[in-house]
C-alpha positions in Angstrom: -26.9 12.2 -11.7 -24.9 15.7 -11.6 -23.3 15.1 -8.1 -22.4 11.7 -8.8 -20.9 12.5 -12.4 -18.7 15.0 -10.3 -17.8 13.1 -7.4 -17.0 10.4 -9.9 -14.8 12.5 -11.9 -12.9 13.5 -8.6 -12.2 10.1 -7.6 -10.6 9.5 -11.8 -8.8 12.8 -11.5 -7.1 11.7 -8.0 -6.3 8.2 -9.8 -4.9 9.9 -12.5 -2.9 12.8 -11.4 -1.3 10.8 -8.7 2.8 10.7 -8.8 5.5 8.9 -7.0 7.2 11.2 -4.5 11.0 11.0 -3.7 11.1 14.1 -1.8 9.2 14.8 1.6 9.2 17.9 3.7 11.5 16.4 6.8 9.9 18.7 9.1 6.5 17.5 8.5 4.3 15.1 11.2 1.0 13.7 10.8 -1.1 12.7 13.4 -1.7 9.1 15.0 -5.5 9.7 13.8 -4.0 11.0 10.2 -2.0 7.3 10.4 -4.8 5.3 11.6 -7.3 7.0 9.0 -5.3 6.1 6.4 -5.1 2.3 7.7 -9.0 1.9 8.2 -9.1 3.0 4.4 -6.9 0.8 3.4 -8.4 -1.8 4.9 -11.6 -1.1 3.1 -9.7 -2.6 -0.1 -11.0 -6.1 -1.0 -9.6 -9.4 0.3 -10.2 -13.2 -0.4 -13.0 -14.6 1.8 -13.2 -11.2 3.6 -10.3 -13.3 5.4 -8.2 -9.6 5.5 -5.1 -11.1 5.8 -2.7 -8.1 6.3 -0.9 -5.7 8.9 0.7 -2.4 9.1 2.9 -1.2 11.1 3.7 2.5 10.8 7.3 4.1 11.5 7.0 7.8 12.3 9.4 8.5 15.1 13.2 8.8 14.0 14.3 5.7 16.5 12.3 3.6 14.5 12.7 5.3 10.8 16.5 4.7 12.1 16.2 1.0 12.9 14.6 0.3 8.9 17.1 2.3 7.4 19.9 0.5 7.1 18.1 -2.7 5.8 16.3 -0.9 3.4 19.3 0.5 1.3 19.2 3.7 3.4 16.9 5.7 1.3 16.6 9.1 2.3 12.5 8.9 1.8 12.6 6.3 4.9 14.0 8.7 7.4 12.4 11.8 6.0 8.7 10.9 4.9 6.4 12.0 8.0 5.9 7.9 8.1 6.6 4.9 6.6 4.6 2.0 6.9 5.7 -1.8 6.6 2.9 -3.1 4.5 2.6 -7.1 5.9 0.6 -9.8 4.3 -0.7 -12.6 6.2 -0.3 -16.2 4.7 -3.9 -17.0 3.7 -5.6 -19.3 6.7 -9.0 -20.5 6.4 -9.2 -21.3 9.6 -9.7 -17.8 10.5 -12.2 -17.1 8.5 -15.6 -17.9 10.8 -14.1 -15.2 13.1 -13.5 -13.0 10.1 -16.9 -13.4 9.1 -18.7 -13.3 12.6 -19.0 -9.2 12.0 -20.4 -9.6 8.6 -23.7 -12.3 10.1 -24.0 -10.2 12.9 -24.3 -6.9 10.7 -27.2 -9.0 8.6 -25.1 -9.0 5.4 -24.5 -12.8 5.4 -26.4 -15.8 7.1 -24.8 -17.8 9.8 -25.8 -21.0 7.8 -23.2 -19.7 4.7 -20.1 -19.4 7.0 -19.3 -23.2 7.3 -19.9 -23.6 3.5 -17.1 -20.3 2.7 -14.6 -21.5 5.2 -15.0 -25.6 3.0 -14.7 -23.5 -0.1 -11.8 -21.3 1.6 -10.0 -24.7 2.9 -10.1 -26.4 -0.6 -8.3 -23.3 -1.9 -5.6 -22.8 0.5 -5.0 -25.7 2.9 -2.0 -27.6 1.9 -1.1 -25.0 -0.7 1.5 -22.7 0.8 2.3 -20.7 -2.5 -1.1 -19.8 -3.2 -0.5 -18.4 0.6 1.9 -16.6 -0.1 0.4 -15.6 -3.3 -2.8 -14.3 -1.5 -0.7 -12.5 1.0 0.9 -10.4 -1.2 -2.4 -9.7 -3.4 -4.2 -8.2 -0.1 -1.3 -6.2 1.3 -0.7 -4.5 -2.3 -4.3 -4.0 -2.4 -4.4 -2.2 0.5 -1.3 -0.4 0.4 -3.1 1.0 -3.0 -6.3 2.1 -1.3 -3.5 4.1 1.2 -1.9 5.4 -1.9 -4.8 7.4 -3.8 -6.1 8.6 -0.2 -3.2 9.8 0.8 -3.2 11.9 -2.6 -6.4 13.1 -1.7 -5.6 14.8 1.4 -3.2 16.4 -0.4 0.1 14.1 0.8 2.5 12.2 -1.4 3.6 8.7 -1.3 6.0 6.2 -2.8 5.1 2.2 -2.6 9.0 0.8 -2.2 10.4 -2.9 -2.4 14.1 -2.0 -1.9 14.2 -3.7 1.7 15.8 -6.9 3.1 12.9 -8.6 3.8 14.5 -11.5 6.1 16.5 -8.3 8.0 13.1 -7.1 8.7 11.1 -10.1 9.4 13.7 -10.2 12.6 13.8 -6.5 13.5 10.3 -5.8 13.4 9.3 -9.5 15.1 6.4 -10.7 12.2 4.8 -13.6 12.8 6.2 -16.8 11.0 2.7 -17.0 9.0 3.8 -12.8 7.7 5.6 -11.5 5.1 6.9 -7.9 4.5 5.0 -6.9 1.3 6.4 -3.6 0.7 7.3 0.0 2.6 5.0 2.7 1.8 6.7 6.3 2.5 3.8 8.6 2.9 3.9 12.7 4.3 4.1 16.2 3.0 6.3 16.9 0.2 8.9 19.4 -0.6 10.1 20.9 -4.0 11.7 18.1 -6.5 9.5 15.9 -7.2 8.5 14.8 -10.9 5.1 14.6 -12.5 3.5 11.1 -12.9 5.9 9.5 -15.8 4.1 8.8 -19.0 2.2 5.6 -19.4 2.2 2.6 -22.3 -0.8 3.2 -24.5 -3.8 1.2 -23.9 -3.5 -0.5 -27.2 -0.2 -2.1 -26.1 -1.8 -3.4 -23.4 -4.9 -4.1 -23.9 -6.1 -7.4 -26.2 -10.4 -6.8 -26.8 -11.6 -10.5 -27.5 
């Protein structure tokens, strides 16, 4: 029990001590394997029906970042961070569910007979519901990005989610599909001096109703 408690406390400490980083070491780099590991962790986040409706573009070269910078307010962090992710949500599409659940069935987690019913329920929720499809894209991508943020902090890296960009221009410049939404940018990398600590939060009593 002691080991479990220590592990839980370490996780909580990672969550509550995270801060948004504005200043990055512009000489630092992350390896492709480090980038892949951040995304792997991000994709363990929850998605509705296990749709896994997300995609990530990792801009790690000066040339790639230069394509993004002018359509993202020329924010210095985009160029200075070791990697800037374009976090993409895909419109919820129930027709993809049999493929997404195939590995779940193969792993013995779900019986194959449950797949058609899961697809039926997903279709009843998302088919012909464009707003709900988009909402789910935003939720899934945000969950994935949040997992990457805390993973980065646990690795000793700074990170910042950013919404300052021209979504239509990003869509065109990076060839996003018609079913894809650029949800946020996420800068990640070793920090340099000058970053503020985490800003104070509102009291729990101001944001919680116990019923």
